C-alpha positions in Angstrom: 0.3 0.0 -0.2 2.7 2.2 0.8 4.3 1.6 -2.6 1.1 2.6 -4.3 0.8 5.9 -2.4 4.5 6.5 -3.1 4.0 5.9 -7.2 0.8 7.8 -6.9 2.5 10.7 -5.7 5.5 10.7 -8.2 3.2 10.3 -10.9 1.2 13.5 -9.4 4.6 15.1 -9.7 5.3 14.3 -13.4 1.6 15.8 -14.3 2.3 18.4 -12.7 5.3 18.7 -14.9 3.3 18.7 -17.7 3.9 15.8 -19.2 1.2 13.7 -19.2 1.9 10.0 -20.2 -1.0 9.5 -22.7 0.8 12.2 -24.4 1.4 10.8 -28.0 4.6 13.1 -28.7 5.4 14.7 -25.4 7.8 17.5 -25.8 10.3 16.3 -23.1 10.2 12.7 -21.7 10.6 12.8 -17.8 13.7 11.8 -16.3 13.6 10.1 -12.3 16.6 10.3 -10.4 16.6 7.5 -8.0 19.3 7.2 -5.0 19.3 4.4 -2.6 21.5 3.8 0.3 21.4 -0.1 -0.7 22.9 -1.8 -3.8 20.9 -2.5 -6.9 20.4 -6.7 -6.1 19.3 -5.7 -2.2 16.9 -2.7 -4.0 15.6 -5.2 -6.8 12.2 -5.6 -5.3 11.5 -2.2 -4.3 12.7 -0.5 -8.0 11.0 -3.5 -9.9 7.5 -2.9 -8.0 8.0 0.9 -9.0 8.5 0.3 -12.2 5.6 -1.7 -12.4 3.0 0.4 -10.9 4.5 3.1 -13.1 3.3 1.3 -15.7 0.1 1.0 -14.5 0.2 5.0 -14.9 0.8 4.8 -17.8 4.7 5.5 -17.8 6.8 3.1 -19.2 11.1 3.0 -18.5 12.3 3.7 -21.9 9.2 4.5 -24.2 7.9 7.8 -22.4 9.8 8.2 -18.9 14.3 7.5 -18.4 15.0 6.4 -14.9 18.5 7.1 -13.2 19.6 4.6 -10.7 22.6 5.7 -8.7 23.5 3.1 -5.5 25.3 4.3 -2.5 25.7 0.2 -1.8 26.4 1.3 2.2 28.4 3.6 1.4 27.4 6.9 2.9 30.8 9.0 1.8 29.4 8.7 -1.8 25.7 10.3 -1.3 26.7 13.6 -1.7 28.5 12.8 -4.8 26.1 10.8 -6.6 23.2 13.5 -5.1 25.3 16.1 -7.2 25.3 13.9 -10.3 21.5 13.7 -10.5 21.4 16.7 -10.1 23.3 17.2 -13.3 21.9 15.6 -15.1 18.9 17.8 -14.5 16.4 15.1 -13.6 12.4 16.2 -12.9 12.1 14.7 -9.4 14.8 12.8 -7.2 13.6 9.5 -5.3 15.5 9.1 -1.7 14.9 6.0 -1.1 17.2 5.3 2.2 17.5 6.9 5.6 18.4 10.3 6.9 21.6 10.3 5.6 20.5 9.6 2.0 17.3 12.4 2.1 19.9 15.0 3.8 22.5 14.8 0.6 19.8 15.2 -1.7 18.7 18.1 0.0 22.1 19.9 0.3 22.6 19.2 -3.5 19.6 20.7 -4.8 16.7 23.5 -3.8 14.4 23.2 -6.5 14.4 20.1 -8.0 11.5 18.1 -6.2 12.5 15.1 -3.9 10.5 12.0 -2.8 11.2 10.3 0.3 10.5 6.8 0.6 10.9 4.0 2.9 11.5 3.3 7.1 13.3 5.3 8.8 13.7 8.5 11.8 10.5 10.7 11.8 11.1 13.1 9.5 9.8 16.2 10.9 12.4 15.6 14.5 15.2 14.6 11.7 14.8 18.2 10.5 14.0 16.9 6.8 10.6 18.6 6.7 8.5 21.1 8.6 5.5 18.6 9.4 3.8 15.9 7.9 0.6 17.9 6.7 3.1 20.7 4.8 6.2 19.5 4.5 7.7 23.1 3.1 10.8 23.0 0.9 11.0 20.8 -2.2 10.8 17.5 -0.1 7.8 15.5 0.3 6.7 11.6 -0.1 5.5 8.7 2.2 7.7 6.8 5.5 6.9 4.2 7.4 8.5 5.5 10.6 9.1 2.1 11.4 12.2 3.4 13.7 9.6 4.5 16.2 8.3 1.2 16.5 10.8 -0.2 18.6 8.6 -1.1 21.5 5.8 -2.3 19.1 8.5 -4.9 18.0 9.7 -6.0 21.7 6.0 -6.0 23.2 5.2 -8.5 20.1 8.7 -10.9 20.9 7.7 -10.8 24.2 4.4 -11.9 23.9 5.5 -14.8 21.6 8.1 -15.6 24.3 7.0 -15.1 27.6 10.3 -16.3 29.2 12.1 -13.8 27.2 14.7 -11.4 29.9 17.6 -10.5 27.7 17.6 -9.2 24.0 20.6 -8.7 22.3 20.6 -6.2 19.4 22.3 -5.4 16.5 22.7 -2.4 14.5 25.0 -0.5 12.6 25.9 2.7 14.6 26.9 4.6 11.5 23.1 5.0 10.4 21.3 7.9 12.8 17.9 6.3 12.8 19.3 3.3 14.6 21.6 4.6 16.7 18.7 6.8 18.1 16.8 3.8 18.7 19.2 2.0 20.4 20.4 4.8 22.7 17.0 6.2 23.6 13.5 4.4 22.3 14.5 0.6 23.0 15.7 1.4 26.2 12.4 3.0 27.9 10.2 0.6 26.1 12.7 -2.5 27.8 12.3 -1.3 31.1 8.1 -1.2 30.3 8.5 -5.0 29.8 11.0 -5.9 32.2 13.4 -6.6 29.3 17.3 -5.8 29.5 18.4 -5.2 26.3 22.2 -5.7 24.9 23.7 -3.4 22.2 26.0 -5.0 19.7 27.3 -2.4 17.6 28.2 -4.1 13.8 30.5 -1.5 11.7 31.7 -3.7 8.9 31.3 -7.2 7.3 33.7 -8.7 9.2 32.1 -8.0 12.7 29.1 -10.3 12.2 31.7 -13.9 13.5 32.7 -11.4 16.5 29.7 -10.7 17.4 27.9 -14.2 17.2 30.7 -16.0 19.1 30.0 -13.4 22.1 26.6 -14.3 21.7 27.4 -18.1 21.9 28.9 -17.4 24.8 26.2 -15.0 26.4 23.5 -16.8 25.7 20.8 -14.0 25.7 16.9 -14.9 25.5 16.5 -13.6 22.0 17.6 -11.5 19.3 16.6 -8.2 17.5 18.1 -7.2 14.0 17.7 -3.5 12.9 18.5 -2.5 9.1 20.9 -1.1 7.1 22.8 -1.7 3.8 25.3 -3.6 5.9 22.8 -5.1 8.4 20.9 -6.1 5.1 23.2 -7.1 3.3 24.3 -9.8 5.8 20.8 -11.2 6.8 21.7 -14.6 5.5 24.5 -15.0 8.0 22.2 -13.6 10.6 19.4 -16.0 9.6 21.8 -18.3 9.8 23.3 -17.4 13.2 19.6 -17.6 14.6 18.4 -20.7 13.5 21.7 -22.6 14.4 21.8 -21.2 17.9 18.0 -21.5 18.6 17.4 -17.9 19.3 13.7 -16.1 19.0 14.5 -13.2 17.0 13.1 -10.7 15.4 13.7 -8.2 12.1 13.2 -4.6 11.0 12.7 -5.8 7.3 11.0 -8.8 5.4 14.4 -11.0 4.6 14.4 -11.9 7.5 11.1 -13.5 7.9 11.6 -14.8 4.0 14.7 -16.9 4.7 13.0 -18.1 7.8 10.1 -19.2 5.2 12.9 -20.4 2.9 14.7 -22.9 5.6 11.0 -25.0 6.2 10.8 -24.8 2.0 14.1 -26.9 1.4 12.9 -29.6 4.3 13.8 -28.1 7.8 10.7 -28.2 10.0 8.7 -25.3 11.5 9.7 -26.2 15.2 13.2 -25.1 14.2 12.4 -22.3 13.6 12.5 -19.4 16.5 10.1 -16.5 16.8 10.2 -13.7 14.5 8.0 -11.0 12.4 8.5 -8.4 10.3 6.6 -5.2 11.6 6.0 -2.5 9.0 3.8 0.8 9.8 1.3 0.0 11.9 0.9 -3.8 10.7 2.1 -6.8 13.4 2.3 -10.3 12.0 1.7 -11.6 15.8 0.2 -14.9 14.9 2.9 -15.7 12.8 5.2 -14.8 15.5 3.6 -16.9 18.0 3.2 -19.9 15.8 6.8 -20.0 15.7 7.5 -19.2 19.1 6.7 -22.6 20.5 9.3 -24.9 19.1 12.0 -22.0 19.6 10.9 -21.9 23.4 10.8 -26.0 23.8 
């Protein structure tokens, strides 16, 4: 649903540029800039969904709309460079598909080109990206899942699925402001209300996962909470494999962790081998699924 709304926002902007898709001989083919903090493979589901939705509105890539894709691949220091590159290409709209750092880089690169933000992250008002949700101001609009503000709900659902839960290890990338904010300010408050203890574990590079996994094997927390971001997402299979092997009830920020577990069942694994997990997006909780898988993990 959020993706549908996002495409409608972009479509309305394209219409406002006086380049309707139905025009037989448009004076100008609109150019859409797309800047993601992930890599092309990780982002393929989202970009393909955008292309299909645009097609439903009459915009077909390569025919009456051009899309310039740029990917940070987790290297946030490249954001200013790639944002400036899209501006030099004179795109009509720039889609900032990432967190605060990505959006900020695009905002610094242009004050005139329309910027559409999409994806999860910190509250854009609190982050200073827009003036308010009702009236964003400036040249920025779009949608956000505000999933970073739902950390307490995630912990609550994990606690519901595993009643004996006491200590929860949290994996996150401290280079991401929204993640650091959630771990340092949001989760501690919610954890105390649930009588949980959170144990933050920073992962700054790909070679840091195995070190953290080894430490977790020694400390044996009761559950695992994995945040998102390019680095974490790119190594999702490693994290899922560790959780399965260690029989750790776990919760993931995005869909990939859940999909990986389902794939484990399809490859012949028993559902009882799967720890509790949940995918939280917007305000929708897959609580029944988490409860169903909690039984095997708790035995």
